[in-house]
Each structure stands twice: as structure tokens, then as C-alpha cells.
PQR file with spaces between the fields and no chain letter, atoms N, CA, C, O and H, PARSE charges and radii, in Angstrom:
ATOM       1  N    UNK     1     -15.336  -17.194   -0.084 -0.4000 1.5000
ATOM       2  CA   UNK     1     -14.247  -16.259   -0.101 -0.0000 2.0000
ATOM       3  C    UNK     1     -12.927  -16.988    0.136  0.5500 1.7000
ATOM       4  O    UNK     1     -12.866  -17.987    0.852 -0.5500 1.4000
ATOM       5  N    UNK     2     -11.889  -16.468   -0.475 -0.4000 1.5000
ATOM       6  CA   UNK     2     -10.558  -17.050   -0.334 -0.0000 2.0000
ATOM       7  C    UNK     2      -9.767  -16.271    0.711  0.5500 1.7000
ATOM       8  O    UNK     2      -9.961  -15.066    0.874 -0.5500 1.4000
ATOM       9  H    UNK     2     -11.939  -15.656   -1.056  0.4000 1.0000
ATOM      10  N    UNK     3      -8.873  -16.964    1.421 -0.4000 1.5000
ATOM      11  CA   UNK     3      -8.029  -16.237    2.381 -0.0000 2.0000
ATOM      12  C    UNK     3      -6.969  -15.424    1.648  0.5500 1.7000
ATOM      13  O    UNK     3      -6.421  -15.868    0.640 -0.5500 1.4000
ATOM      14  H    UNK     3      -8.715  -17.943    1.289  0.4000 1.0000
ATOM      15  N    UNK     4      -6.688  -14.248    2.155 -0.4000 1.5000
ATOM      16  CA   UNK     4      -5.635  -13.400    1.597 -0.0000 2.0000
ATOM      17  C    UNK     4      -4.285  -14.029    1.949  0.5500 1.7000
ATOM      18  O    UNK     4      -4.056  -14.372    3.108 -0.5500 1.4000
ATOM      19  H    UNK     4      -7.133  -13.887    2.974  0.4000 1.0000
ATOM      20  N    UNK     5      -3.386  -14.185    0.970 -0.4000 1.5000
ATOM      21  CA   UNK     5      -2.076  -14.777    1.262 -0.0000 2.0000
ATOM      22  C    UNK     5      -1.322  -13.985    2.333  0.5500 1.7000
ATOM      23  O    UNK     5      -1.435  -12.762    2.418 -0.5500 1.4000
ATOM      24  H    UNK     5      -3.572  -13.906    0.028  0.4000 1.0000
ATOM      25  N    UNK     6      -0.556  -14.708    3.144 -0.4000 1.5000
ATOM      26  CA   UNK     6       0.212  -14.067    4.217 -0.0000 2.0000
ATOM      27  C    UNK     6       1.303  -13.161    3.656  0.5500 1.7000
ATOM      28  O    UNK     6       1.459  -12.022    4.098 -0.5500 1.4000
ATOM      29  H    UNK     6      -0.465  -15.702    3.075  0.4000 1.0000
ATOM      30  N    UNK     7       2.060  -13.670    2.678 -0.4000 1.5000
ATOM      31  CA   UNK     7       3.119  -12.875    2.060 -0.0000 2.0000
ATOM      32  C    UNK     7       2.687  -12.499    0.646  0.5500 1.7000
ATOM      33  O    UNK     7       2.208  -13.334   -0.121 -0.5500 1.4000
ATOM      34  H    UNK     7       1.934  -14.595    2.319  0.4000 1.0000
ATOM      35  N    UNK     8       2.870  -11.226    0.326 -0.4000 1.5000
ATOM      36  CA   UNK     8       2.477  -10.734   -0.987 -0.0000 2.0000
ATOM      37  C    UNK     8       3.652  -10.085   -1.692  0.5500 1.7000
ATOM      38  O    UNK     8       4.493   -9.432   -1.075 -0.5500 1.4000
ATOM      39  H    UNK     8       3.260  -10.548    0.949  0.4000 1.0000
ATOM      40  N    UNK     9       3.687  -10.279   -2.993 -0.4000 1.5000
ATOM      41  CA   UNK     9       4.649   -9.563   -3.817 -0.0000 2.0000
ATOM      42  C    UNK     9       3.905   -8.408   -4.476  0.5500 1.7000
ATOM      43  O    UNK     9       2.675   -8.358   -4.467 -0.5500 1.4000
ATOM      44  H    UNK     9       3.004  -10.810   -3.495  0.4000 1.0000
ATOM      45  N    UNK    10       4.662   -7.493   -5.041 -0.4000 1.5000
ATOM      46  CA   UNK    10       4.030   -6.387   -5.764 -0.0000 2.0000
ATOM      47  C    UNK    10       3.185   -6.928   -6.904  0.5500 1.7000
ATOM      48  O    UNK    10       2.084   -6.438   -7.154 -0.5500 1.4000
ATOM      49  H    UNK    10       5.661   -7.534   -5.048  0.4000 1.0000
ATOM      50  N    UNK    11       3.697   -7.936   -7.594 -0.4000 1.5000
ATOM      51  CA   UNK    11       2.960   -8.539   -8.706 -0.0000 2.0000
ATOM      52  C    UNK    11       1.649   -9.166   -8.265  0.5500 1.7000
ATOM      53  O    UNK    11       0.639   -9.049   -8.959 -0.5500 1.4000
ATOM      54  H    UNK    11       4.592   -8.335   -7.391  0.4000 1.0000
ATOM      55  N    UNK    12       1.657   -9.832   -7.114 -0.4000 1.5000
ATOM      56  CA   UNK    12       0.443  -10.471   -6.597 -0.0000 2.0000
ATOM      57  C    UNK    12      -0.589   -9.418   -6.205  0.5500 1.7000
ATOM      58  O    UNK    12      -1.782   -9.601   -6.446 -0.5500 1.4000
ATOM      59  H    UNK    12       2.478   -9.927   -6.550  0.4000 1.0000
ATOM      60  N    UNK    13      -0.143   -8.325   -5.606 -0.4000 1.5000
ATOM      61  CA   UNK    13      -1.085   -7.256   -5.248 -0.0000 2.0000
ATOM      62  C    UNK    13      -1.713   -6.667   -6.505  0.5500 1.7000
ATOM      63  O    UNK    13      -2.916   -6.408   -6.545 -0.5500 1.4000
ATOM      64  H    UNK    13       0.826   -8.176   -5.411  0.4000 1.0000
ATOM      65  N    UNK    14      -0.894   -6.459   -7.529 -0.4000 1.5000
ATOM      66  CA   UNK    14      -1.434   -5.927   -8.785 -0.0000 2.0000
ATOM      67  C    UNK    14      -2.434   -6.903   -9.394  0.5500 1.7000
ATOM      68  O    UNK    14      -3.433   -6.491   -9.983 -0.5500 1.4000
ATOM      69  H    UNK    14       0.083   -6.669   -7.497  0.4000 1.0000
ATOM      70  N    UNK    15      -2.165   -8.186   -9.250 -0.4000 1.5000
ATOM      71  CA   UNK    15      -3.092   -9.211   -9.751 -0.0000 2.0000
ATOM      72  C    UNK    15      -4.407   -9.195   -8.960  0.5500 1.7000
ATOM      73  O    UNK    15      -5.490   -9.254   -9.543 -0.5500 1.4000
ATOM      74  H    UNK    15      -1.353   -8.521   -8.771  0.4000 1.0000
ATOM      75  N    UNK    16      -4.301   -9.116   -7.633 -0.4000 1.5000
ATOM      76  CA   UNK    16      -5.485   -9.150   -6.774 -0.0000 2.0000
ATOM      77  C    UNK    16      -6.369   -7.916   -6.936  0.5500 1.7000
ATOM      78  O    UNK    16      -7.595   -8.022   -6.929 -0.5500 1.4000
ATOM      79  H    UNK    16      -3.421   -9.069   -7.160  0.4000 1.0000
ATOM      80  N    UNK    17      -5.746   -6.749   -7.083 -0.4000 1.5000
ATOM      81  CA   UNK    17      -6.496   -5.498   -7.159 -0.0000 2.0000
ATOM      82  C    UNK    17      -6.671   -4.997   -8.592  0.5500 1.7000
ATOM      83  O    UNK    17      -7.284   -3.952   -8.809 -0.5500 1.4000
ATOM      84  H    UNK    17      -4.749   -6.663   -7.089  0.4000 1.0000
ATOM      85  N    UNK    18      -6.144   -5.726   -9.564 -0.4000 1.5000
ATOM      86  CA   UNK    18      -6.158   -5.281  -10.961 -0.0000 2.0000
ATOM      87  C    UNK    18      -7.536   -5.057  -11.547  0.5500 1.7000
ATOM      88  O    UNK    18      -7.697   -4.251  -12.464 -0.5500 1.4000
ATOM      89  H    UNK    18      -5.646   -6.575   -9.388  0.4000 1.0000
ATOM      90  N    UNK    19      -8.536   -5.762  -11.027 -0.4000 1.5000
ATOM      91  CA   UNK    19      -9.893   -5.564  -11.538 -0.0000 2.0000
ATOM      92  C    UNK    19     -10.584   -4.370  -10.878  0.5500 1.7000
ATOM      93  O    UNK    19     -11.674   -3.974  -11.291 -0.5500 1.4000
ATOM      94  H    UNK    19      -8.405   -6.417  -10.282  0.4000 1.0000
ATOM      95  N    UNK    20      -9.944   -3.795   -9.847 -0.4000 1.5000
ATOM      96  CA   UNK    20     -10.531   -2.658   -9.137 -0.0000 2.0000
ATOM      97  C    UNK    20      -9.793   -1.355   -9.413  0.5500 1.7000
ATOM      98  O    UNK    20     -10.396   -0.282   -9.420 -0.5500 1.4000
ATOM      99  H    UNK    20      -9.059   -4.117   -9.512  0.4000 1.0000
ATOM     100  N    UNK    21      -8.467   -1.456   -9.644 -0.4000 1.5000
ATOM     101  CA   UNK    21      -7.642   -0.266   -9.830 -0.0000 2.0000
ATOM     102  C    UNK    21      -6.667   -0.498  -10.984  0.5500 1.7000
ATOM     103  O    UNK    21      -6.351   -1.636  -11.331 -0.5500 1.4000
ATOM     104  H    UNK    21      -7.978   -2.328   -9.638  0.4000 1.0000
ATOM     105  N    UNK    22      -6.204    0.594  -11.564 -0.4000 1.5000
ATOM     106  CA   UNK    22      -5.191    0.549  -12.610 -0.0000 2.0000
ATOM     107  C    UNK    22      -3.881    0.031  -12.026  0.5500 1.7000
ATOM     108  O    UNK    22      -3.496    0.416  -10.922 -0.5500 1.4000
ATOM     109  H    UNK    22      -6.460    1.519  -11.282  0.4000 1.0000
ATOM     110  N    UNK    23      -3.196   -0.843  -12.767 -0.4000 1.5000
ATOM     111  CA   UNK    23      -1.958   -1.459  -12.274 -0.0000 2.0000
ATOM     112  C    UNK    23      -0.859   -0.428  -12.000  0.5500 1.7000
ATOM     113  O    UNK    23      -0.089   -0.579  -11.052 -0.5500 1.4000
ATOM     114  H    UNK    23      -3.509   -1.156  -13.664  0.4000 1.0000
ATOM     115  N    UNK    24      -0.787    0.601  -12.814 -0.4000 1.5000
ATOM     116  CA   UNK    24       0.221    1.657  -12.601 -0.0000 2.0000
ATOM     117  C    UNK    24      -0.094    2.405  -11.303  0.5500 1.7000
ATOM     118  O    UNK    24       0.814    2.724  -10.535 -0.5500 1.4000
ATOM     119  H    UNK    24      -1.413    0.724  -13.584  0.4000 1.0000
ATOM     120  N    UNK    25      -1.357    2.682  -11.061 -0.4000 1.5000
ATOM     121  CA   UNK    25      -1.780    3.345   -9.829 -0.0000 2.0000
ATOM     122  C    UNK    25      -1.397    2.505   -8.612  0.5500 1.7000
ATOM     123  O    UNK    25      -0.898    3.037   -7.620 -0.5500 1.4000
ATOM     124  H    UNK    25      -2.094    2.424  -11.685  0.4000 1.0000
ATOM     125  N    UNK    26      -1.628    1.202   -8.689 -0.4000 1.5000
ATOM     126  CA   UNK    26      -1.284    0.306   -7.586 -0.0000 2.0000
ATOM     127  C    UNK    26       0.215    0.365   -7.309  0.5500 1.7000
ATOM     128  O    UNK    26       0.631    0.478   -6.157 -0.5500 1.4000
ATOM     129  H    UNK    26      -2.033    0.771   -9.495  0.4000 1.0000
ATOM     130  N    UNK    27       1.023    0.289   -8.362 -0.4000 1.5000
ATOM     131  CA   UNK    27       2.479    0.337   -8.219 -0.0000 2.0000
ATOM     132  C    UNK    27       2.920    1.650   -7.568  0.5500 1.7000
ATOM     133  O    UNK    27       3.792    1.650   -6.699 -0.5500 1.4000
ATOM     134  H    UNK    27       0.684    0.197   -9.298  0.4000 1.0000
ATOM     135  N    UNK    28       2.323    2.759   -7.983 -0.4000 1.5000
ATOM     136  CA   UNK    28       2.669    4.062   -7.420 -0.0000 2.0000
ATOM     137  C    UNK    28       2.313    4.141   -5.941  0.5500 1.7000
ATOM     138  O    UNK    28       3.069    4.698   -5.145 -0.5500 1.4000
ATOM     139  H    UNK    28       1.614    2.758   -8.689  0.4000 1.0000
ATOM     140  N    UNK    29       1.175    3.591   -5.580 -0.4000 1.5000
ATOM     141  CA   UNK    29       0.760    3.614   -4.175 -0.0000 2.0000
ATOM     142  C    UNK    29       1.692    2.771   -3.309  0.5500 1.7000
ATOM     143  O    UNK    29       2.078    3.191   -2.218 -0.5500 1.4000
ATOM     144  H    UNK    29       0.561    3.138   -6.227  0.4000 1.0000
ATOM     145  N    UNK    30       2.052    1.588   -3.790 -0.4000 1.5000
ATOM     146  CA   UNK    30       2.976    0.737   -3.043 -0.0000 2.0000
ATOM     147  C    UNK    30       4.306    1.463   -2.859  0.5500 1.7000
ATOM     148  O    UNK    30       4.873    1.471   -1.767 -0.5500 1.4000
ATOM     149  H    UNK    30       1.739    1.246   -4.676  0.4000 1.0000
ATOM     150  N    UNK    31       4.792    2.066   -3.929 -0.4000 1.5000
ATOM     151  CA   UNK    31       6.062    2.796   -3.872 -0.0000 2.0000
ATOM     152  C    UNK    31       5.988    3.937   -2.863  0.5500 1.7000
ATOM     153  O    UNK    31       6.930    4.151   -2.100 -0.5500 1.4000
ATOM     154  H    UNK    31       4.332    2.059   -4.817  0.4000 1.0000
ATOM     155  N    UNK    32       4.886    4.664   -2.855 -0.4000 1.5000
ATOM     156  CA   UNK    32       4.767    5.786   -1.912 -0.0000 2.0000
ATOM     157  C    UNK    32       4.729    5.297   -0.467  0.5500 1.7000
ATOM     158  O    UNK    32       5.297    5.942    0.414 -0.5500 1.4000
ATOM     159  H    UNK    32       4.122    4.490   -3.475  0.4000 1.0000
ATOM     160  N    UNK    33       4.066    4.164   -0.210 -0.4000 1.5000
ATOM     161  CA   UNK    33       4.051    3.592    1.141 -0.0000 2.0000
ATOM     162  C    UNK    33       5.458    3.178    1.549  0.5500 1.7000
ATOM     163  O    UNK    33       5.887    3.442    2.672 -0.5500 1.4000
ATOM     164  H    UNK    33       3.604    3.641   -0.926  0.4000 1.0000
ATOM     165  N    UNK    34       6.179    2.525    0.628 -0.4000 1.5000
ATOM     166  CA   UNK    34       7.536    2.077    0.935 -0.0000 2.0000
ATOM     167  C    UNK    34       8.459    3.257    1.205  0.5500 1.7000
ATOM     168  O    UNK    34       9.268    3.210    2.131 -0.5500 1.4000
ATOM     169  H    UNK    34       5.830    2.311   -0.284  0.4000 1.0000
ATOM     170  N    UNK    35       8.347    4.304    0.416 -0.4000 1.5000
ATOM     171  CA   UNK    35       9.177    5.492    0.630 -0.0000 2.0000
ATOM     172  C    UNK    35       8.857    6.147    1.964  0.5500 1.7000
ATOM     173  O    UNK    35       9.765    6.566    2.682 -0.5500 1.4000
ATOM     174  H    UNK    35       7.689    4.343   -0.336  0.4000 1.0000
ATOM     175  N    UNK    36       7.574    6.241    2.302 -0.4000 1.5000
ATOM     176  CA   UNK    36       7.168    6.858    3.560 -0.0000 2.0000
ATOM     177  C    UNK    36       7.702    6.086    4.764  0.5500 1.7000
ATOM     178  O    UNK    36       7.987    6.671    5.809 -0.5500 1.4000
ATOM     179  H    UNK    36       6.836    5.901    1.718  0.4000 1.0000
ATOM     180  N    UNK    37       7.832    4.772    4.611 -0.4000 1.5000
ATOM     181  CA   UNK    37       8.323    3.935    5.702 -0.0000 2.0000
ATOM     182  C    UNK    37       9.839    3.742    5.657  0.5500 1.7000
ATOM     183  O    UNK    37      10.409    3.072    6.518 -0.5500 1.4000
ATOM     184  H    UNK    37       7.600    4.297    3.762  0.4000 1.0000
ATOM     185  N    UNK    38      10.488    4.331    4.651 -0.4000 1.5000
ATOM     186  CA   UNK    38      11.936    4.222    4.524 -0.0000 2.0000
ATOM     187  C    UNK    38      12.403    2.848    4.069  0.5500 1.7000
ATOM     188  O    UNK    38      13.509    2.423    4.402 -0.5500 1.4000
ATOM     189  H    UNK    38      10.025    4.875    3.951  0.4000 1.0000
ATOM     190  N    UNK    39      11.567    2.158    3.313 -0.4000 1.5000
ATOM     191  CA   UNK    39      11.896    0.815    2.843 -0.0000 2.0000
ATOM     192  C    UNK    39      12.507    0.851    1.448  0.5500 1.7000
ATOM     193  O    UNK    39      12.385    1.840    0.726 -0.5500 1.4000
ATOM     194  H    UNK    39      10.668    2.504    3.043  0.4000 1.0000
ATOM     195  N    UNK    40      13.161   -0.236    1.085 -0.4000 1.5000
ATOM     196  CA   UNK    40      13.743   -0.383   -0.243 -0.0000 2.0000
ATOM     197  C    UNK    40      12.614   -0.579   -1.265  0.5500 1.7000
ATOM     198  O    UNK    40      11.840   -1.531   -1.159 -0.5500 1.4000
ATOM     199  H    UNK    40      13.261   -1.040    1.671  0.4000 1.0000
ATOM     200  N    UNK    41      12.521    0.315   -2.248 -0.4000 1.5000
ATOM     201  CA   UNK    41      11.434    0.237   -3.224 -0.0000 2.0000
ATOM     202  C    UNK    41      11.688   -0.799   -4.308  0.5500 1.7000
ATOM     203  O    UNK    41      10.792   -1.098   -5.097 -0.5500 1.4000
ATOM     204  H    UNK    41      13.150    1.088   -2.334  0.4000 1.0000
ATOM     205  N    UNK    42      12.896   -1.351   -4.359 -0.4000 1.5000
ATOM     206  CA   UNK    42      13.225   -2.320   -5.404 -0.0000 2.0000
ATOM     207  C    UNK    42      12.907   -3.758   -5.013  0.5500 1.7000
ATOM     208  O    UNK    42      12.955   -4.648   -5.862 -0.5500 1.4000
ATOM     209  H    UNK    42      13.625   -1.108   -3.719  0.4000 1.0000
ATOM     210  N    UNK    43      12.589   -4.000   -3.770 -0.4000 1.5000
ATOM     211  CA   UNK    43      12.275   -5.352   -3.332 -0.0000 2.0000
ATOM     212  C    UNK    43      10.921   -5.792   -3.881  0.5500 1.7000
ATOM     213  O    UNK    43      10.007   -4.979   -4.013 -0.5500 1.4000
ATOM     214  H    UNK    43      12.550   -3.277   -3.080  0.4000 1.0000
ATOM     215  N    UNK    44      10.794   -7.075   -4.200 -0.4000 1.5000
ATOM     216  CA   UNK    44       9.540   -7.586   -4.758 -0.0000 2.0000
ATOM     217  C    UNK    44       8.520   -7.922   -3.679  0.5500 1.7000
ATOM     218  O    UNK    44       7.323   -7.698   -3.858 -0.5500 1.4000
ATOM     219  H    UNK    44      11.537   -7.736   -4.093  0.4000 1.0000
ATOM     220  N    UNK    45       8.997   -8.462   -2.553 -0.4000 1.5000
ATOM     221  CA   UNK    45       8.095   -8.761   -1.441 -0.0000 2.0000
ATOM     222  C    UNK    45       7.756   -7.477   -0.709  0.5500 1.7000
ATOM     223  O    UNK    45       8.617   -6.620   -0.510 -0.5500 1.4000
ATOM     224  H    UNK    45       9.970   -8.643   -2.407  0.4000 1.0000
ATOM     225  N    UNK    46       6.515   -7.346   -0.313 -0.4000 1.5000
ATOM     226  CA   UNK    46       6.158   -6.175    0.483 -0.0000 2.0000
ATOM     227  C    UNK    46       6.092   -6.581    1.946  0.5500 1.7000
ATOM     228  O    UNK    46       5.775   -7.724    2.273 -0.5500 1.4000
ATOM     229  H    UNK    46       5.815   -8.042   -0.475  0.4000 1.0000
ATOM     230  N    UNK    47       6.389   -5.646    2.807 -0.4000 1.5000
ATOM     231  CA   UNK    47       6.378   -5.921    4.243 -0.0000 2.0000
ATOM     232  C    UNK    47       4.947   -5.903    4.764  0.5500 1.7000
ATOM     233  O    UNK    47       4.028   -5.440    4.088 -0.5500 1.4000
ATOM     234  H    UNK    47       6.646   -4.717    2.541  0.4000 1.0000
ATOM     235  N    UNK    48       4.778   -6.416    5.982 -0.4000 1.5000
ATOM     236  CA   UNK    48       3.455   -6.403    6.609 -0.0000 2.0000
ATOM     237  C    UNK    48       2.954   -4.979    6.813  0.5500 1.7000
ATOM     238  O    UNK    48       1.752   -4.725    6.734 -0.5500 1.4000
ATOM     239  H    UNK    48       5.524   -6.792    6.531  0.4000 1.0000
ATOM     240  N    UNK    49       3.878   -4.039    7.078 -0.4000 1.5000
ATOM     241  CA   UNK    49       3.481   -2.639    7.290 -0.0000 2.0000
ATOM     242  C    UNK    49       2.877   -2.052    6.015  0.5500 1.7000
ATOM     243  O    UNK    49       1.856   -1.366    6.071 -0.5500 1.4000
ATOM     244  H    UNK    49       4.855   -4.245    7.143  0.4000 1.0000
ATOM     245  N    UNK    50       3.498   -2.316    4.877 -0.4000 1.5000
ATOM     246  CA   UNK    50       2.980   -1.814    3.603 -0.0000 2.0000
ATOM     247  C    UNK    50       1.660   -2.500    3.271  0.5500 1.7000
ATOM     248  O    UNK    50       0.718   -1.858    2.807 -0.5500 1.4000
ATOM     249  H    UNK    50       4.327   -2.873    4.831  0.4000 1.0000
ATOM     250  N    UNK    51       1.598   -3.798    3.509 -0.4000 1.5000
ATOM     251  CA   UNK    51       0.360   -4.559    3.268 -0.0000 2.0000
ATOM     252  C    UNK    51      -0.785   -3.976    4.089  0.5500 1.7000
ATOM     253  O    UNK    51      -1.891   -3.790    3.582 -0.5500 1.4000
ATOM     254  H    UNK    51       2.364   -4.319    3.886  0.4000 1.0000
ATOM     255  N    UNK    52      -0.512   -3.690    5.361 -0.4000 1.5000
ATOM     256  CA   UNK    52      -1.539   -3.138    6.252 -0.0000 2.0000
ATOM     257  C    UNK    52      -2.002   -1.759    5.771  0.5500 1.7000
ATOM     258  O    UNK    52      -3.200   -1.478    5.738 -0.5500 1.4000
ATOM     259  H    UNK    52       0.386   -3.841    5.773  0.4000 1.0000
ATOM     260  N    UNK    53      -1.046   -0.902    5.400 -0.4000 1.5000
ATOM     261  CA   UNK    53      -1.399    0.428    4.889 -0.0000 2.0000
ATOM     262  C    UNK    53      -2.243    0.322    3.625  0.5500 1.7000
ATOM     263  O    UNK    53      -3.235    1.036    3.474 -0.5500 1.4000
ATOM     264  H    UNK    53      -0.072   -1.129    5.427  0.4000 1.0000
ATOM     265  N    UNK    54      -1.852   -0.568    2.719 -0.4000 1.5000
ATOM     266  CA   UNK    54      -2.575   -0.728    1.456 -0.0000 2.0000
ATOM     267  C    UNK    54      -4.010   -1.191    1.716  0.5500 1.7000
ATOM     268  O    UNK    54      -4.955   -0.645    1.148 -0.5500 1.4000
ATOM     269  H    UNK    54      -1.047   -1.148    2.841  0.4000 1.0000
ATOM     270  N    UNK    55      -4.166   -2.196    2.572 -0.4000 1.5000
ATOM     271  CA   UNK    55      -5.512   -2.711    2.874 -0.0000 2.0000
ATOM     272  C    UNK    55      -6.342   -1.676    3.617  0.5500 1.7000
ATOM     273  O    UNK    55      -7.544   -1.564    3.376 -0.5500 1.4000
ATOM     274  H    UNK    55      -3.398   -2.640    3.034  0.4000 1.0000
ATOM     275  N    UNK    56      -5.722   -0.913    4.519 -0.4000 1.5000
ATOM     276  CA   UNK    56      -6.456    0.135    5.233 -0.0000 2.0000
ATOM     277  C    UNK    56      -6.988    1.191    4.267  0.5500 1.7000
ATOM     278  O    UNK    56      -8.098    1.695    4.440 -0.5500 1.4000
ATOM     279  H    UNK    56      -4.745   -1.004    4.715  0.4000 1.0000
ATOM     280  N    UNK    57      -6.196    1.523    3.254 -0.4000 1.5000
ATOM     281  CA   UNK    57      -6.612    2.555    2.314 -0.0000 2.0000
ATOM     282  C    UNK    57      -7.605    2.034    1.269  0.5500 1.7000
ATOM     283  O    UNK    57      -8.569    2.724    0.938 -0.5500 1.4000
ATOM     284  H    UNK    57      -5.295    1.114    3.113  0.4000 1.0000
ATOM     285  N    UNK    58      -7.378    0.825    0.748 -0.4000 1.5000
ATOM     286  CA   UNK    58      -8.171    0.333   -0.384 -0.0000 2.0000
ATOM     287  C    UNK    58      -9.093   -0.837   -0.067  0.5500 1.7000
ATOM     288  O    UNK    58      -9.848   -1.287   -0.930 -0.5500 1.4000
ATOM     289  H    UNK    58      -6.595    0.264    1.016  0.4000 1.0000
ATOM     290  N    UNK    59      -9.035   -1.326    1.158 -0.4000 1.5000
ATOM     291  CA   UNK    59      -9.875   -2.462    1.528 -0.0000 2.0000
ATOM     292  C    UNK    59      -9.298   -3.762    0.992  0.5500 1.7000
ATOM     293  O    UNK    59      -8.261   -3.778    0.328 -0.5500 1.4000
ATOM     294  H    UNK    59      -8.422   -0.961    1.859  0.4000 1.0000
ATOM     295  N    UNK    60      -9.991   -4.845    1.294 -0.4000 1.5000
ATOM     296  CA   UNK    60      -9.551   -6.143    0.808 -0.0000 2.0000
ATOM     297  C    UNK    60      -9.924   -6.302   -0.657  0.5500 1.7000
ATOM     298  O    UNK    60     -10.913   -5.727   -1.110 -0.5500 1.4000
ATOM     299  H    UNK    60     -10.833   -4.832    1.833  0.4000 1.0000
ATOM     300  N    UNK    61      -9.138   -7.078   -1.405 -0.4000 1.5000
ATOM     301  CA   UNK    61      -9.504   -7.312   -2.791 -0.0000 2.0000
ATOM     302  C    UNK    61     -10.813   -8.106   -2.873  0.5500 1.7000
ATOM     303  O    UNK    61     -11.132   -8.872   -1.963 -0.5500 1.4000
ATOM     304  H    UNK    61      -8.334   -7.544   -1.037  0.4000 1.0000
ATOM     305  N    UNK    62     -11.547   -7.928   -3.934 -0.4000 1.5000
ATOM     306  CA   UNK    62     -12.819   -8.597   -4.135 -0.0000 2.0000
ATOM     307  C    UNK    62     -12.640  -10.106   -4.054  0.5500 1.7000
ATOM     308  O    UNK    62     -11.790  -10.675   -4.738 -0.5500 1.4000
ATOM     309  H    UNK    62     -11.288   -7.306   -4.672  0.4000 1.0000
ATOM     310  N    UNK    63     -13.449  -10.755   -3.209 -0.4000 1.5000
ATOM     311  CA   UNK    63     -13.432  -12.205   -3.085 -0.0000 2.0000
ATOM     312  C    UNK    63     -12.449  -12.750   -2.062  0.5500 1.7000
ATOM     313  O    UNK    63     -12.282  -13.965   -1.961 -0.5500 1.4000
ATOM     314  H    UNK    63     -14.139  -10.292   -2.653  0.4000 1.0000
ATOM     315  N    UNK    64     -11.789  -11.874   -1.295 -0.4000 1.5000
ATOM     316  CA   UNK    64     -10.794  -12.319   -0.317 -0.0000 2.0000
ATOM     317  C    UNK    64     -11.189  -11.849    1.075  0.5500 1.7000
ATOM     318  O    UNK    64     -11.910  -10.866    1.244 -0.5500 1.4000
ATOM     319  H    UNK    64     -11.925  -10.886   -1.377  0.4000 1.0000
ATOM     320  N    UNK    65     -10.690  -12.588    2.070 -0.4000 1.5000
ATOM     321  CA   UNK    65     -10.915  -12.231    3.463 -0.0000 2.0000
ATOM     322  C    UNK    65      -9.625  -12.402    4.249  0.5500 1.7000
ATOM     323  O    UNK    65      -8.747  -13.168    3.852 -0.5500 1.4000
ATOM     324  H    UNK    65     -10.104  -13.386    1.932  0.4000 1.0000
ATOM     325  N    UNK    66      -9.511  -11.693    5.357 -0.4000 1.5000
ATOM     326  CA   UNK    66      -8.344  -11.832    6.245 -0.0000 2.0000
ATOM     327  C    UNK    66      -8.503  -13.127    7.045  0.5500 1.7000
ATOM     328  O    UNK    66      -9.606  -13.500    7.447 -0.5500 1.4000
ATOM     329  H    UNK    66     -10.224  -11.071    5.679  0.4000 1.0000
ATOM     330  N    UNK    67      -7.377  -13.795    7.262 -0.4000 1.5000
ATOM     331  CA   UNK    67      -7.427  -15.038    8.072 -0.0000 2.0000
ATOM     332  C    UNK    67      -6.600  -14.861    9.312  0.5500 1.7000
ATOM     333  O    UNK    67      -6.505  -15.779   10.127 -0.5500 1.4000
ATOM     334  H    UNK    67      -6.482  -13.492    6.936  0.4000 1.0000
């Protein structure tokens, strides 16, 4: 298993989860998390809070582990 990168961009999350979920669905979920937390939805890097929410809801991507 590979370690999950510490910092993730929206593009990297779509790449990691693309074989499990539709890319548009992933983008919508990230956007909804960012809006709920009052974050800027136009930024490419996601915060640790959004990363944590995403992983809590969808689990780790296939082949990756938390380090």
C-alpha cells in the first residue's frame, strides 16, 4: 500500500478516487464540504478539514493508507 499524500489538490483527489466514483460527483462533494466550512471553493488545494470529511465519508482510496 502507498501512503496517502499529506497535501491534496482537487485534481489529485479526483485521480485517486476516479476508479471508485464519478469525477463530477467527487468535485460536487468537495465543493459542498468547502461551502459547509465557509472555505473558498476556487482554491485548488484542499484543507485538512475537507480532506478529513472526504475520507470519513468515502474511506481511503483503493491501495492507499494513512501515515
